[in-house]
N, C-alpha and C positions, 0 to 999 in steps of 0.2 A: 575463528571461523571465517573462511573466505569463500564467498559465493563462487568465484571463478574456479577455485580448486575443487569444489563439490560438483558443480553443474557442467562446466565447460571442459569436457575431456576430449574435445574434437581436435585440438591442436596436434595430438600425437597421431591420430588416425581418424580423420573426419568421417569417412564412410562407415568404418567399423563401429564407432561410438555414437553416431547420430541417433539411432533408435533408443539407446540407453539415456542419452541426454534429454530427449523428448519425453521419455517416460518419467524421469525424475522431475522435470519441470512441471508436468501435469499433476503429478502426485502432490508436489509442494503447493501448487495453486489451489488445491482443494481446501487447505486449512490455514493458508498464510494470514488471512484476516484475523483468525483467532489469536495468532501470535501478537499482533499489534494490540489487541484488546487486553491480553494478559499483561503486556508491558504498561499499558495505561493504568492498570490496577496496581502496579508495583510501586514501591516507595521511591524508585529512582526516576520515574517518569515525571516530567514537568506538566503533563496533561492527564486528565481523566477523560474517558470516552463516554459521552452522555447519550449516545444512540445514533442511528443512521438518519441524516437529515434529508428532507425532501425540499428541493429548491424549485421555485416558480418564478417565471418572468412576469413582472407586474403589468406590463403592457400587452401581454398575450394571454389568451384563454387556453384551456386545455390542461392536460395532466402535468404534474411536476416530475422532476428527475430525482431519483433517490441516489445519494452518494454513500460512501462507505463508513465515514466516521464524523462525529462532531467532537472536536478537541476543546476541552474547557481548561484553560490555563489555571493551575492551582494557586498561583501567586497573584497574577493580574486580574483573574476572573474573566478574561476575554474569551470569546468563543470563535472557533474557526471550523468551517466546513472542510472536509478532507476527502480526497479521492486517492485510491491506491492503484498504481500501475506496476505490476511485477511481471514483466514479460521477459522470461529468462532465456529460453531457447529460440524464441520467435525470430525468424529471418536470420538464422545462424548467429544468434546472440547479439544482434545489432542493437537491441535495447536493454541488454543486461545491465550495463553501466551508463548512468546519465552523465554525459559530458557536455551536452549542448542543448540549447533551447530548440534547435531544429528537430530534435528527437521527439518533441511533443506534437509536431505537425500532423502526424498520421492519425491522431486521435480526433476524429471529426464528428463523433456521435454527439447528440444533443446534451447528454449528461455532462460530458467533459467540457463542452463549450460553455455550459452554464456555470460549471465549476470555475473556469477561467474568467468568465464574465463577472462572477461575484467577487473575484479577487480585484478586478479593475473598477467596477461600479456597483458596489454592494447595495446601494439605494434602489437600484432597478430590479432587485430580486427580493423575494420573500422566502424565508426558510422556516421549516417546521420540524420539530422532533417529537415523535409520538403524538402528532396532531396539535401540538402547542407551538405557537409562533415564538421564535427566538431572535434576539439581536445578534447579528454576525459581524465580527470585526475583521475578517479576512479569510484567506484560504491557504491550506497547507497540503502540499503534494507528498505522497509517500511512494518511493521508487524502490526497486530491488537493491541496487547498489549505486552509490553516487560518487562523483569526483568532487571532493571538498573545494578544490580550486575553482570549480564552475558554478557552485551554488549561488554566489552573490550575483553573478552575471545573469543567471536564469531568473532569479527573483526580481532583479531590476527590469528584465525584459517582459515579465508576465505580471508583475505586482503581487506575486505569491509572497506570503509572509515567511515561508520557510519550505525547504525540501528535506524530508527525512528519508532514511534508508532502512529497509528491513534487516539488511546485513548488520548495521550498527545496533538496531534494536535487539536482535538476537544476541549479539556480543554483550550487550548490557545485561541481558537475562542470564547468560552463561556466567558472567563475572560475579553476579550475586547469588548464583545457584538457585534461581527462582524455582520453587517447588511446583508451582502451577504450570510452568513451561515444561519442566521435565515430565510431569504427569501427562501433559498433552502429547508429547512425543511418544511416551510409553504406550498410551492408549492407541494412537494411530499405528504404531508398530504391531501392537497386539492384533488389531483389526486386519492388517495386511497379512500377518502370519496366519490368522484364522481363514482368510479367503484362500490363500495359496495352499494351505494344508487341506482345505475342503476340495479344491480342484484336483488334488493328487489322489484322493481316496474315494 
């Protein structure tokens, strides 16, 4: 399974295919977090997801920022806050594949800044999952598609522990024929068919 083959059909006829590409990207964005959680529950994942973490800056008052996952390493027992950025069609696929740390610069919202902050200076932050404080050992980014040759440079520049890709996660699930993943896809397909059939009749 290749993200570019599925989502980026613009090379052949950009103007003709752009509406299709936007539609597919938005549909996928509705449930892509569920795919990561299924992977974390599978036997092949090195992590389990223990819930969405809320991160607070210790030197500031106010509300915390809730991120997407908390990865608990099954072997080392270390915990990592995780944020997912899966921008497929945005700005003509500019962020589909992560090649450079520069692609992170446009994420200026507080939640992402705290995510990067906890990767660099975790002692300046407090993290809670379901209201309980947890010790955090680092931060892991999840992107749509990654360039393996760039991962080390990006991690060195940001102090991220790792960068995962949903594309690789899906390929893992396909390889083992993960039933929960297949059930998820069948469910979403059934719902879409229900909607479109209803709009026709």
